[in-house]
Backbone as JSON Lines, residues from 0, in Angstrom:
{"i":0,"aa":"X","n":[-85.08,-27.09,114.41],"ca":[-84.43,-25.87,113.9],"c":[-82.97,-25.88,114.32]}
{"i":1,"aa":"X","n":[-82.08,-25.72,113.3],"ca":[-80.65,-25.77,113.61],"c":[-80.17,-24.45,114.14]}
{"i":2,"aa":"X","n":[-79.13,-24.54,114.91],"ca":[-78.56,-23.31,115.42],"c":[-77.04,-23.49,115.52]}
{"i":3,"aa":"X","n":[-76.34,-22.32,115.47],"ca":[-74.87,-22.35,115.5],"c":[-74.37,-22.77,116.86]}
{"i":4,"aa":"X","n":[-73.28,-23.55,116.86],"ca":[-72.66,-23.97,118.11],"c":[-71.87,-22.83,118.68]}
{"i":5,"aa":"X","n":[-71.91,-22.71,119.98],"ca":[-71.14,-21.68,120.67],"c":[-69.94,-22.33,121.33]}
{"i":6,"aa":"X","n":[-68.95,-21.48,121.74],"ca":[-67.78,-21.98,122.46],"c":[-68.2,-22.75,123.69]}
{"i":7,"aa":"X","n":[-69.3,-22.27,124.36],"ca":[-69.76,-22.94,125.57],"c":[-70.2,-24.35,125.25]}
{"i":8,"aa":"X","n":[-70.93,-24.48,124.08],"ca":[-71.4,-25.82,123.71],"c":[-70.22,-26.75,123.42]}
{"i":9,"aa":"X","n":[-69.19,-26.19,122.67],"ca":[-68.03,-27.02,122.35],"c":[-67.29,-27.43,123.6]}
{"i":10,"aa":"X","n":[-67.13,-26.47,124.53],"ca":[-66.43,-26.76,125.77],"c":[-67.16,-27.8,126.58]}
{"i":11,"aa":"X","n":[-68.46,-27.65,126.6],"ca":[-69.25,-28.58,127.4],"c":[-69.18,-29.98,126.83]}
{"i":12,"aa":"X","n":[-69.1,-30.07,125.51],"ca":[-69.09,-31.39,124.9],"c":[-67.71,-32.02,124.85]}
{"i":13,"aa":"X","n":[-66.68,-31.24,125.17],"ca":[-65.3,-31.76,125.12],"c":[-64.67,-31.66,123.74]}
{"i":14,"aa":"X","n":[-65.45,-31.22,122.74],"ca":[-64.91,-31.14,121.38],"c":[-63.87,-30.05,121.27]}
{"i":15,"aa":"X","n":[-64.06,-28.96,121.95],"ca":[-63.11,-27.84,121.88],"c":[-61.72,-28.28,122.33]}
{"i":16,"aa":"X","n":[-61.66,-29.06,123.39],"ca":[-60.37,-29.52,123.91],"c":[-59.68,-30.44,122.89]}
{"i":17,"aa":"X","n":[-60.48,-31.24,122.21],"ca":[-59.92,-32.15,121.2],"c":[-59.34,-31.36,120.03]}
{"i":18,"aa":"X","n":[-60.07,-30.33,119.59],"ca":[-59.58,-29.51,118.47],"c":[-58.29,-28.8,118.86]}
{"i":19,"aa":"X","n":[-58.24,-28.26,120.07],"ca":[-57.05,-27.53,120.51],"c":[-55.82,-28.44,120.5]}
{"i":20,"aa":"X","n":[-55.98,-29.66,120.95],"ca":[-54.85,-30.57,121.02],"c":[-54.34,-30.97,119.62]}
{"i":21,"aa":"X","n":[-55.27,-31.05,118.66],"ca":[-54.87,-31.49,117.33],"c":[-54.37,-30.34,116.43]}
{"i":22,"aa":"X","n":[-55.0,-29.22,116.54],"ca":[-54.7,-28.13,115.62],"c":[-53.48,-27.33,116.03]}
{"i":23,"aa":"X","n":[-53.34,-27.03,117.34],"ca":[-52.24,-26.17,117.79],"c":[-50.86,-26.73,117.43]}
{"i":24,"aa":"X","n":[-50.59,-28.04,117.62],"ca":[-49.27,-28.55,117.2],"c":[-49.01,-28.36,115.71]}
{"i":25,"aa":"X","n":[-50.06,-28.52,114.89],"ca":[-49.89,-28.33,113.45],"c":[-49.56,-26.88,113.12]}
{"i":26,"aa":"X","n":[-50.22,-25.95,113.81],"ca":[-49.93,-24.54,113.58],"c":[-48.51,-24.19,114.0]}
{"i":27,"aa":"X","n":[-48.07,-24.75,115.12],"ca":[-46.72,-24.47,115.6],"c":[-45.68,-24.99,114.62]}
{"i":28,"aa":"X","n":[-45.91,-26.2,114.07],"ca":[-44.98,-26.77,113.1],"c":[-44.9,-25.91,111.84]}
{"i":29,"aa":"X","n":[-46.09,-25.4,111.43],"ca":[-46.11,-24.56,110.23],"c":[-45.35,-23.28,110.46]}
{"i":30,"aa":"X","n":[-45.49,-22.69,111.65],"ca":[-44.78,-21.44,111.96],"c":[-43.27,-21.64,111.93]}
{"i":31,"aa":"X","n":[-42.78,-22.79,112.43],"ca":[-41.34,-23.07,112.46],"c":[-40.81,-23.4,111.08]}
{"i":32,"aa":"X","n":[-41.63,-24.05,110.25],"ca":[-41.16,-24.52,108.94],"c":[-41.03,-23.38,107.95]}
{"i":33,"aa":"X","n":[-41.96,-22.44,107.96],"ca":[-41.97,-21.36,106.96],"c":[-40.7,-20.53,107.01]}
{"i":34,"aa":"X","n":[-40.22,-20.06,108.19],"ca":[-38.96,-19.3,108.17],"c":[-37.79,-20.11,107.65]}
{"i":35,"aa":"X","n":[-37.75,-21.41,108.01],"ca":[-36.64,-22.23,107.55],"c":[-36.62,-22.34,106.04]}
{"i":36,"aa":"X","n":[-37.82,-22.57,105.45],"ca":[-37.91,-22.68,104.01],"c":[-37.59,-21.37,103.33]}
{"i":37,"aa":"X","n":[-38.1,-20.28,103.89],"ca":[-37.83,-18.98,103.27],"c":[-36.36,-18.65,103.34]}
{"i":38,"aa":"X","n":[-35.69,-19.11,104.42],"ca":[-34.25,-18.88,104.52],"c":[-33.51,-19.6,103.42]}
{"i":39,"aa":"X","n":[-33.93,-20.85,103.12],"ca":[-33.29,-21.59,102.05],"c":[-33.51,-20.91,100.72]}
{"i":40,"aa":"X","n":[-34.7,-20.4,100.5],"ca":[-35.01,-19.74,99.24],"c":[-34.14,-18.5,99.08]}
{"i":41,"aa":"X","n":[-33.98,-17.76,100.16],"ca":[-33.17,-16.55,100.07],"c":[-31.72,-16.87,99.73]}
{"i":42,"aa":"X","n":[-31.21,-17.92,100.33],"ca":[-29.81,-18.29,100.09],"c":[-29.6,-18.71,98.65]}
{"i":43,"aa":"X","n":[-30.55,-19.43,98.1],"ca":[-30.36,-19.98,96.77],"c":[-30.71,-19.0,95.66]}
{"i":44,"aa":"X","n":[-31.51,-17.98,95.95],"ca":[-31.95,-17.09,94.87],"c":[-31.39,-15.69,95.0]}
{"i":45,"aa":"X","n":[-30.78,-15.36,96.11],"ca":[-30.27,-14.01,96.26],"c":[-29.11,-13.78,95.3]}
{"i":46,"aa":"X","n":[-29.15,-12.7,94.56],"ca":[-28.13,-12.34,93.58],"c":[-27.82,-13.51,92.64]}
{"i":47,"aa":"X","n":[-28.78,-13.92,91.81],"ca":[-28.53,-15.09,90.95],"c":[-27.39,-14.88,89.97]}
{"i":48,"aa":"X","n":[-27.03,-13.62,89.66],"ca":[-25.94,-13.35,88.71],"c":[-24.59,-13.22,89.37]}
{"i":49,"aa":"X","n":[-24.51,-13.49,90.65],"ca":[-23.26,-13.3,91.38],"c":[-22.26,-14.38,91.03]}
{"i":50,"aa":"X","n":[-21.07,-13.98,90.69],"ca":[-19.97,-14.9,90.44],"c":[-18.92,-14.69,91.5]}
{"i":51,"aa":"X","n":[-18.55,-15.72,92.25],"ca":[-17.5,-15.54,93.26],"c":[-16.19,-15.19,92.6]}
{"i":52,"aa":"X","n":[-15.35,-14.38,93.23],"ca":[-14.08,-13.99,92.62],"c":[-13.16,-15.19,92.48]}
{"i":53,"aa":"X","n":[-12.36,-15.17,91.41],"ca":[-11.4,-16.26,91.19],"c":[-10.34,-16.23,92.27]}
{"i":54,"aa":"X","n":[-9.84,-17.39,92.67],"ca":[-8.78,-17.4,93.7],"c":[-7.53,-16.71,93.2]}
{"i":55,"aa":"X","n":[-6.84,-16.04,94.08],"ca":[-5.6,-15.34,93.72],"c":[-4.49,-16.36,93.57]}
{"i":56,"aa":"X","n":[-3.8,-16.37,92.42],"ca":[-2.72,-17.34,92.24],"c":[-1.64,-17.16,93.29]}
{"i":57,"aa":"X","n":[-1.08,-18.27,93.71],"ca":[-0.03,-18.22,94.73],"c":[1.35,-18.39,94.13]}
{"i":58,"aa":"X","n":[1.39,-18.81,92.84],"ca":[2.68,-19.01,92.19],"c":[3.08,-17.74,91.49]}
{"i":59,"aa":"X","n":[4.23,-17.22,91.83],"ca":[4.68,-15.97,91.23],"c":[5.13,-16.21,89.81]}
{"i":60,"aa":"X","n":[4.8,-15.29,88.91],"ca":[5.21,-15.39,87.53],"c":[6.49,-14.61,87.3]}
{"i":61,"aa":"X","n":[6.75,-14.29,86.04],"ca":[7.93,-13.51,85.72],"c":[7.79,-12.12,86.28]}
{"i":62,"aa":"X","n":[8.86,-11.49,86.73],"ca":[8.8,-10.15,87.26],"c":[8.2,-9.19,86.26]}
{"i":63,"aa":"X","n":[7.49,-8.19,86.77],"ca":[6.87,-7.22,85.9],"c":[7.91,-6.55,85.03]}
{"i":64,"aa":"X","n":[7.56,-6.4,83.74],"ca":[8.48,-5.74,82.82],"c":[9.55,-6.65,82.25]}
{"i":65,"aa":"X","n":[9.6,-7.91,82.7],"ca":[10.6,-8.85,82.21],"c":[9.95,-9.82,81.24]}
{"i":66,"aa":"X","n":[10.47,-9.89,80.04],"ca":[9.95,-10.84,79.05],"c":[11.0,-11.9,78.79]}
{"i":67,"aa":"X","n":[10.55,-13.1,78.37],"ca":[11.53,-14.15,78.05],"c":[12.48,-13.67,76.96]}
{"i":68,"aa":"X","n":[13.72,-14.08,77.09],"ca":[14.71,-13.68,76.1],"c":[14.35,-14.27,74.75]}
{"i":69,"aa":"X","n":[14.39,-13.45,73.71],"ca":[14.03,-13.92,72.38],"c":[15.24,-14.01,71.46]}
{"i":70,"aa":"X","n":[16.37,-13.47,71.88],"ca":[17.54,-13.48,71.01],"c":[18.41,-14.72,71.17]}
{"i":71,"aa":"X","n":[18.11,-15.57,72.14],"ca":[18.93,-16.75,72.37],"c":[18.68,-17.8,71.31]}
{"i":72,"aa":"X","n":[19.71,-18.53,70.92],"ca":[19.52,-19.57,69.91],"c":[18.55,-20.63,70.39]}
{"i":73,"aa":"X","n":[17.83,-21.23,69.46],"ca":[16.88,-22.28,69.83],"c":[17.59,-23.6,70.09]}
{"i":74,"aa":"X","n":[18.86,-23.7,69.73],"ca":[19.61,-24.94,69.98],"c":[20.96,-24.56,70.57]}
{"i":75,"aa":"X","n":[20.98,-24.38,71.87],"ca":[22.23,-24.02,72.55],"c":[23.18,-25.21,72.55]}
{"i":76,"aa":"X","n":[24.49,-24.96,72.42],"ca":[25.45,-26.07,72.36],"c":[25.78,-26.6,73.74]}
{"i":77,"aa":"X","n":[26.39,-27.79,73.76],"ca":[26.93,-28.34,74.99],"c":[28.44,-28.17,74.94]}
{"i":78,"aa":"X","n":[28.97,-27.27,75.74],"ca":[30.39,-26.93,75.65],"c":[31.08,-27.1,77.0]}
{"i":79,"aa":"X","n":[31.28,-28.32,77.46],"ca":[31.93,-28.5,78.75],"c":[33.37,-28.02,78.77]}
{"i":80,"aa":"X","n":[34.01,-27.92,77.57],"ca":[35.39,-27.5,77.54],"c":[35.59,-26.01,77.36]}
{"i":81,"aa":"X","n":[34.48,-25.25,77.19],"ca":[34.63,-23.82,76.94],"c":[35.1,-23.11,78.2]}
{"i":82,"aa":"X","n":[35.92,-22.1,78.01],"ca":[36.45,-21.35,79.14],"c":[36.62,-19.9,78.73]}
{"i":83,"aa":"X","n":[36.73,-19.03,79.7],"ca":[36.93,-17.62,79.4],"c":[38.29,-17.45,78.72]}
{"i":84,"aa":"X","n":[38.4,-16.5,77.79],"ca":[39.68,-16.29,77.09],"c":[40.79,-15.97,78.08]}
{"i":85,"aa":"X","n":[41.98,-16.43,77.74],"ca":[43.14,-16.13,78.58],"c":[43.41,-14.63,78.54]}
{"i":86,"aa":"X","n":[44.19,-14.18,79.51],"ca":[44.5,-12.76,79.61],"c":[45.08,-12.24,78.29]}
{"i":87,"aa":"X","n":[44.54,-11.17,77.8],"ca":[45.01,-10.58,76.56],"c":[44.33,-11.13,75.32]}
{"i":88,"aa":"X","n":[43.5,-12.19,75.48],"ca":[42.8,-12.76,74.35],"c":[41.31,-12.43,74.44]}
{"i":89,"aa":"X","n":[40.7,-12.27,73.3],"ca":[39.28,-11.97,73.26],"c":[38.62,-12.85,72.19]}
{"i":90,"aa":"X","n":[37.3,-12.87,72.2],"ca":[36.54,-13.59,71.17],"c":[35.76,-12.55,70.38]}
{"i":91,"aa":"X","n":[36.0,-12.51,69.11],"ca":[35.3,-11.55,68.26],"c":[33.83,-11.91,68.14]}
{"i":92,"aa":"X","n":[33.02,-10.89,67.92],"ca":[31.59,-11.1,67.72],"c":[31.39,-11.99,66.49]}
{"i":93,"aa":"X","n":[30.8,-13.18,66.66],"ca":[30.61,-14.07,65.51],"c":[29.78,-13.45,64.39]}
{"i":94,"aa":"X","n":[28.93,-12.48,64.72],"ca":[28.14,-11.83,63.67],"c":[29.02,-11.04,62.71]}
{"i":95,"aa":"X","n":[30.25,-10.73,63.15],"ca":[31.18,-10.0,62.29],"c":[31.98,-10.95,61.4]}
{"i":96,"aa":"X","n":[31.86,-12.25,61.65],"ca":[32.63,-13.22,60.88],"c":[32.0,-13.54,59.53]}
{"i":97,"aa":"X","n":[30.71,-13.35,59.43],"ca":[29.99,-13.61,58.18],"c":[29.04,-12.45,57.92]}
{"i":98,"aa":"X","n":[29.02,-11.99,56.69],"ca":[28.03,-10.96,56.35],"c":[26.8,-11.62,55.75]}
{"i":99,"aa":"X","n":[25.78,-10.84,55.54],"ca":[24.5,-11.39,55.08],"c":[24.63,-12.07,53.73]}
{"i":100,"aa":"X","n":[25.39,-11.48,52.81],"ca":[25.55,-12.07,51.48],"c":[26.22,-13.44,51.59]}
{"i":101,"aa":"X","n":[27.2,-13.57,52.46],"ca":[27.89,-14.85,52.63],"c":[26.97,-15.9,53.23]}
{"i":102,"aa":"X","n":[26.15,-15.5,54.21],"ca":[25.23,-16.45,54.82],"c":[24.24,-16.97,53.78]}
{"i":103,"aa":"X","n":[23.74,-16.09,52.93],"ca":[22.81,-16.51,51.87],"c":[23.5,-17.48,50.92]}
{"i":104,"aa":"X","n":[24.75,-17.17,50.56],"ca":[25.48,-18.02,49.62],"c":[25.8,-19.38,50.23]}
{"i":105,"aa":"X","n":[26.16,-19.42,51.51],"ca":[26.54,-20.67,52.16],"c":[25.33,-21.57,52.44]}
{"i":106,"aa":"X","n":[24.2,-20.99,52.77],"ca":[23.03,-21.78,53.16],"c":[22.02,-21.96,52.02]}
{"i":107,"aa":"X","n":[22.06,-21.06,51.04],"ca":[21.08,-21.13,49.96],"c":[19.71,-20.64,50.4]}
{"i":108,"aa":"X","n":[19.66,-19.88,51.5],"ca":[18.39,-19.38,52.04],"c":[18.52,-17.9,52.36]}
{"i":109,"aa":"X","n":[17.4,-17.21,52.28],"ca":[17.37,-15.8,52.6],"c":[17.42,-15.6,54.12]}
{"i":110,"aa":"X","n":[18.09,-14.55,54.55],"ca":[18.19,-14.21,55.97],"c":[17.01,-13.33,56.35]}
{"i":111,"aa":"X","n":[16.25,-13.76,57.35],"ca":[15.09,-12.98,57.8],"c":[15.39,-12.16,59.05]}
{"i":112,"aa":"X","n":[16.39,-12.58,59.84],"ca":[16.75,-11.85,61.05],"c":[18.1,-12.32,61.55]}
{"i":113,"aa":"X","n":[18.85,-11.4,62.14],"ca":[20.15,-11.75,62.74],"c":[20.1,-11.41,64.22]}
{"i":114,"aa":"X","n":[20.46,-12.37,65.06],"ca":[20.46,-12.2,66.52],"c":[21.88,-12.24,67.03]}
{"i":115,"aa":"X","n":[22.36,-11.13,67.56],"ca":[23.69,-11.08,68.17],"c":[23.56,-11.3,69.67]}
{"i":116,"aa":"X","n":[24.64,-11.77,70.3],"ca":[24.57,-12.04,71.73],"c":[24.7,-10.78,72.57]}
{"i":117,"aa":"X","n":[25.32,-9.73,72.02],"ca":[25.49,-8.49,72.79],"c":[26.4,-8.63,73.98]}
{"i":118,"aa":"X","n":[27.25,-9.67,73.98],"ca":[28.11,-9.95,75.13],"c":[29.46,-9.24,74.98]}
{"i":119,"aa":"X","n":[30.24,-9.26,76.06],"ca":[31.58,-8.68,76.04],"c":[32.56,-9.64,75.37]}
{"i":120,"aa":"X","n":[33.72,-9.11,75.0],"ca":[34.71,-9.92,74.31],"c":[35.34,-10.98,75.2]}
{"i":121,"aa":"X","n":[35.27,-10.78,76.53],"ca":[35.86,-11.77,77.43],"c":[34.84,-12.79,77.93]}
{"i":122,"aa":"X","n":[33.66,-12.84,77.3],"ca":[32.66,-13.84,77.65],"c":[33.13,-15.22,77.21]}
{"i":123,"aa":"X","n":[32.78,-16.25,77.99],"ca":[33.27,-17.6,77.7],"c":[32.81,-18.11,76.34]}
{"i":124,"aa":"X","n":[31.55,-17.85,75.98],"ca":[31.01,-18.32,74.71],"c":[30.32,-17.15,74.01]}
{"i":125,"aa":"X","n":[30.72,-16.89,72.78],"ca":[30.06,-15.88,71.95],"c":[29.24,-16.58,70.89]}
{"i":126,"aa":"X","n":[28.14,-15.98,70.48],"ca":[27.34,-16.61,69.43],"c":[26.68,-15.57,68.54]}
{"i":127,"aa":"X","n":[26.3,-16.03,67.37],"ca":[25.47,-15.26,66.46],"c":[24.5,-16.24,65.8]}
{"i":128,"aa":"X","n":[23.28,-15.78,65.63],"ca":[22.26,-16.65,65.04],"c":[21.6,-15.93,63.88]}
{"i":129,"aa":"X","n":[21.49,-16.63,62.77],"ca":[20.8,-16.09,61.59],"c":[19.53,-16.89,61.37]}
{"i":130,"aa":"X","n":[18.4,-16.22,61.48],"ca":[17.13,-16.86,61.16],"c":[16.96,-16.84,59.65]}
{"i":131,"aa":"X","n":[16.7,-17.99,59.08],"ca":[16.62,-18.12,57.63],"c":[15.2,-18.45,57.18]}
{"i":132,"aa":"X","n":[14.96,-18.26,55.93],"ca":[13.67,-18.62,55.35],"c":[13.6,-20.14,55.27]}
{"i":133,"aa":"X","n":[13.0,-20.75,56.29],"ca":[12.9,-22.21,56.34],"c":[14.11,-22.88,56.95]}
{"i":134,"aa":"X","n":[14.85,-22.16,57.76],"ca":[16.02,-22.77,58.38],"c":[16.66,-21.86,59.41]}
{"i":135,"aa":"X","n":[17.85,-22.24,59.84],"ca":[18.56,-21.5,60.89],"c":[20.05,-21.81,60.8]}
{"i":136,"aa":"X","n":[20.84,-20.8,61.1],"ca":[22.29,-20.99,61.19],"c":[22.76,-20.29,62.45]}
{"i":137,"aa":"X","n":[23.59,-20.99,63.22],"ca":[24.15,-20.41,64.44],"c":[25.62,-20.78,64.55]}
{"i":138,"aa":"X","n":[26.42,-19.82,64.98],"ca":[27.85,-20.04,65.17],"c":[28.22,-19.65,66.59]}
{"i":139,"aa":"X","n":[28.87,-20.56,67.3],"ca":[29.32,-20.34,68.67],"c":[30.84,-20.42,68.7]}
{"i":140,"aa":"X","n":[31.47,-19.51,69.38],"ca":[32.93,-19.49,69.45],"c":[33.35,-19.43,70.92]}
{"i":141,"aa":"X","n":[34.33,-20.27,71.29],"ca":[34.81,-20.29,72.67],"c":[36.27,-20.73,72.67]}
{"i":142,"aa":"X","n":[36.92,-20.58,73.81],"ca":[38.29,-21.07,73.98],"c":[38.26,-22.39,74.74]}
{"i":143,"aa":"X","n":[39.18,-23.29,74.39],"ca":[39.26,-24.58,75.05],"c":[40.7,-25.1,74.92]}
{"i":144,"aa":"X","n":[40.91,-26.34,75.28],"ca":[42.21,-26.99,75.11],"c":[42.01,-28.27,74.3]}
{"i":145,"aa":"X","n":[43.1,-28.78,73.78],"ca":[43.02,-30.01,72.99],"c":[42.52,-31.17,73.85]}
{"i":146,"aa":"X","n":[42.96,-31.21,75.12],"ca":[42.53,-32.29,76.02],"c":[41.04,-32.21,76.28]}
{"i":147,"aa":"X","n":[40.56,-31.04,76.6],"ca":[39.14,-30.88,76.9],"c":[38.29,-31.16,75.67]}
{"i":148,"aa":"X","n":[38.74,-30.71,74.52],"ca":[38.01,-30.97,73.28],"c":[37.97,-32.47,73.0]}
{"i":149,"aa":"X","n":[39.1,-33.16,73.25],"ca":[39.16,-34.6,73.03],"c":[38.19,-35.36,73.92]}
{"i":150,"aa":"X","n":[38.06,-34.92,75.16],"ca":[37.12,-35.57,76.08],"c":[35.69,-35.42,75.59]}
{"i":151,"aa":"X","n":[35.37,-34.26,75.09],"ca":[34.03,-34.03,74.58],"c":[33.79,-34.81,73.3]}
{"i":152,"aa":"X","n":[34.84,-34.95,72.48],"ca":[34.7,-35.64,71.2],"c":[34.37,-37.12,71.36]}
{"i":153,"aa":"X","n":[34.68,-37.7,72.53],"ca":[34.39,-39.12,72.76],"c":[32.89,-39.4,72.71]}
{"i":154,"aa":"X","n":[32.06,-38.38,72.94],"ca":[30.61,-38.57,72.93],"c":[30.01,-38.27,71.56]}
{"i":155,"aa":"X","n":[30.87,-37.87,70.59],"ca":[30.37,-37.51,69.27],"c":[30.83,-38.45,68.18]}
{"i":156,"aa":"X","n":[30.59,-38.02,66.95],"ca":[30.99,-38.8,65.78],"c":[32.1,-38.04,65.06]}
{"i":157,"aa":"X","n":[33.29,-38.63,64.96],"ca":[34.4,-37.92,64.32],"c":[34.19,-37.75,62.82]}
{"i":158,"aa":"X","n":[34.6,-36.6,62.31],"ca":[34.58,-36.34,60.88],"c":[35.92,-35.68,60.53]}
{"i":159,"aa":"X","n":[36.14,-35.4,59.28],"ca":[37.4,-34.81,58.85],"c":[37.13,-33.67,57.88]}
{"i":160,"aa":"X","n":[38.22,-32.99,57.53],"ca":[38.12,-32.02,56.46],"c":[38.21,-30.58,56.87]}
{"i":161,"aa":"X","n":[38.24,-30.29,58.17],"ca":[38.31,-28.9,58.6],"c":[38.91,-28.83,60.0]}
{"i":162,"aa":"X","n":[39.78,-27.84,60.25],"ca":[40.33,-27.63,61.58],"c":[41.33,-28.69,61.99]}
{"i":163,"aa":"X","n":[41.77,-28.59,63.25],"ca":[42.72,-29.56,63.8],"c":[42.02,-30.85,64.24]}
{"i":164,"aa":"X","n":[40.8,-30.73,64.67],"ca":[39.98,-31.88,65.06],"c":[38.52,-31.46,64.9]}
{"i":165,"aa":"X","n":[37.67,-32.42,64.6],"ca":[36.27,-32.07,64.35],"c":[35.39,-33.29,64.6]}
{"i":166,"aa":"X","n":[34.21,-33.05,65.14],"ca":[33.23,-34.11,65.34],"c":[31.83,-33.5,65.33]}
{"i":167,"aa":"X","n":[30.84,-34.34,65.2],"ca":[29.45,-33.9,65.23],"c":[28.76,-34.52,66.44]}
{"i":168,"aa":"X","n":[27.79,-33.79,66.98],"ca":[27.02,-34.29,68.12],"c":[25.74,-33.47,68.23]}
{"i":169,"aa":"X","n":[24.61,-34.16,68.25],"ca":[23.33,-33.48,68.44],"c":[23.01,-32.43,67.39]}
{"i":170,"aa":"X","n":[23.47,-32.65,66.15],"ca":[23.19,-31.69,65.09],"c":[24.18,-30.55,65.01]}
{"i":171,"aa":"X","n":[25.18,-30.52,65.9],"ca":[26.2,-29.48,65.91],"c":[27.51,-30.03,65.34]}
{"i":172,"aa":"X","n":[28.24,-29.17,64.65],"ca":[29.58,-29.49,64.17],"c":[30.58,-28.74,65.03]}
{"i":173,"aa":"X","n":[31.43,-29.48,65.77],"ca":[32.41,-28.87,66.66],"c":[33.78,-28.96,66.0]}
{"i":174,"aa":"X","n":[34.45,-27.82,65.91],"ca":[35.76,-27.75,65.25],"c":[36.77,-27.12,66.2]}
{"i":175,"aa":"X","n":[37.94,-27.74,66.3],"ca":[39.04,-27.2,67.11],"c":[40.1,-26.62,66.18]}
{"i":176,"aa":"X","n":[40.5,-25.39,66.45],"ca":[41.58,-24.74,65.7],"c":[42.47,-24.04,66.71]}
{"i":177,"aa":"X","n":[43.59,-24.65,67.06],"ca":[44.45,-24.12,68.11],"c":[43.75,-24.24,69.45]}
{"i":178,"aa":"X","n":[43.53,-23.11,70.11],"ca":[42.81,-23.13,71.38],"c":[41.39,-22.56,71.24]}
{"i":179,"aa":"X","n":[40.93,-22.49,70.01],"ca":[39.58,-21.97,69.74],"c":[38.66,-23.1,69.29]}
{"i":180,"aa":"X","n":[37.49,-23.1,69.84],"ca":[36.48,-24.08,69.44],"c":[35.34,-23.35,68.74]}
{"i":181,"aa":"X","n":[34.99,-23.84,67.57],"ca":[33.87,-23.29,66.8],"c":[32.78,-24.34,66.71]}
{"i":182,"aa":"X","n":[31.59,-23.95,67.06],"ca":[30.43,-24.83,67.0],"c":[29.47,-24.23,65.99]}
{"i":183,"aa":"X","n":[29.17,-25.0,64.95],"ca":[28.25,-24.53,63.9],"c":[27.0,-25.41,63.91]}
{"i":184,"aa":"X","n":[25.85,-24.74,63.95],"ca":[24.57,-25.45,63.92],"c":[23.79,-24.97,62.71]}
{"i":185,"aa":"X","n":[23.51,-25.88,61.78],"ca":[22.75,-25.54,60.58],"c":[21.5,-26.4,60.54]}
{"i":186,"aa":"X","n":[20.38,-25.77,60.24],"ca":[19.1,-26.5,60.2],"c":[18.29,-26.01,59.0]}
{"i":187,"aa":"X","n":[17.54,-26.93,58.43],"ca":[16.67,-26.56,57.31],"c":[16.59,-27.64,56.25]}
{"i":188,"aa":"X","n":[17.62,-28.48,56.17],"ca":[17.63,-29.56,55.18],"c":[17.79,-30.91,55.83]}
{"i":189,"aa":"X","n":[18.15,-31.91,55.04],"ca":[18.45,-33.23,55.57],"c":[19.75,-33.17,56.36]}
{"i":190,"aa":"X","n":[20.0,-34.19,57.18],"ca":[21.19,-34.18,58.04],"c":[22.48,-34.01,57.23]}
{"i":191,"aa":"X","n":[22.57,-34.72,56.12],"ca":[23.79,-34.63,55.29],"c":[23.96,-33.23,54.72]}
{"i":192,"aa":"X","n":[22.86,-32.63,54.29],"ca":[22.92,-31.28,53.74],"c":[23.27,-30.27,54.82]}
{"i":193,"aa":"X","n":[22.72,-30.44,56.02],"ca":[23.03,-29.54,57.13],"c":[24.51,-29.64,57.51]}
{"i":194,"aa":"X","n":[25.05,-30.86,57.51],"ca":[26.47,-31.05,57.83],"c":[27.36,-30.38,56.78]}
{"i":195,"aa":"X","n":[26.97,-30.47,55.53],"ca":[27.74,-29.84,54.46],"c":[27.79,-28.33,54.64]}
{"i":196,"aa":"X","n":[26.63,-27.74,54.98],"ca":[26.57,-26.3,55.23],"c":[27.45,-25.94,56.42]}
{"i":197,"aa":"X","n":[27.36,-26.72,57.48],"ca":[28.15,-26.44,58.69],"c":[29.64,-26.47,58.39]}
{"i":198,"aa":"X","n":[30.07,-27.42,57.6],"ca":[31.49,-27.51,57.23],"c":[31.92,-26.27,56.44]}
{"i":199,"aa":"X","n":[31.12,-25.86,55.48],"ca":[31.44,-24.7,54.66],"c":[31.52,-23.44,55.52]}
{"i":200,"aa":"X","n":[30.62,-23.33,56.47],"ca":[30.63,-22.17,57.36],"c":[31.89,-22.18,58.21]}
{"i":201,"aa":"X","n":[32.21,-23.35,58.79],"ca":[33.41,-23.44,59.63],"c":[34.67,-23.12,58.82]}
{"i":202,"aa":"X","n":[34.75,-23.63,57.61],"ca":[35.91,-23.36,56.76],"c":[36.04,-21.88,56.46]}
{"i":203,"aa":"X","n":[34.93,-21.18,56.38],"ca":[34.94,-19.75,56.07],"c":[35.35,-18.91,57.28]}
{"i":204,"aa":"X","n":[34.87,-19.27,58.47],"ca":[35.09,-18.41,59.63],"c":[36.44,-18.67,60.33]}
{"i":205,"aa":"X","n":[36.96,-19.89,60.23],"ca":[38.19,-20.2,60.97],"c":[39.35,-19.25,60.65]}
{"i":206,"aa":"X","n":[39.62,-18.94,59.38],"ca":[40.75,-18.04,59.09],"c":[40.53,-16.62,59.62]}
{"i":207,"aa":"X","n":[39.31,-16.29,60.0],"ca":[38.99,-14.93,60.44],"c":[39.07,-14.78,61.96]}
{"i":208,"aa":"X","n":[39.32,-15.86,62.65],"ca":[39.39,-15.79,64.11],"c":[40.78,-15.39,64.57]}
């Protein structure tokens, strides 16, 4: 007849001591492992929709309320010889040198916008820019000397037909008339056509300076 083993029987047989030695280390390992695993689970699953904030940029942008200038010509001239007008001399607003009807007639294009420089009369370089339908016209006026103009002309291509001296460089037509330098930039056609427009514009504005 079988009967259940008691703790006394296990102890007496030495089996209880064997079980204690084998089972207790396993239980201890399980107790230590479960918190560690649960900690990993919490770290990886807590707030699954959380997005860390983007880093704050360290490079400062344009000051608040300041926008890039939009009235400046897209092709500024290179005028190393330009200087502020001598005492008693001023530079007229180039936008007053040509009216809209004349610009249309000279370029063969409709005027979509006119950009004035808004500068004072004693500014070294005055300009006006006419945005055209498929093109652009800009006129820059400054004071210079024959020597300074000649130095600049060495880097350009000489042409004739207007003013005291004239040359082209980088798509601009530079004209000297006395101590005044006129820079005309015409865009919209082939180079030869643009040069023809620039000459016509210079011929028109020079007598008005």
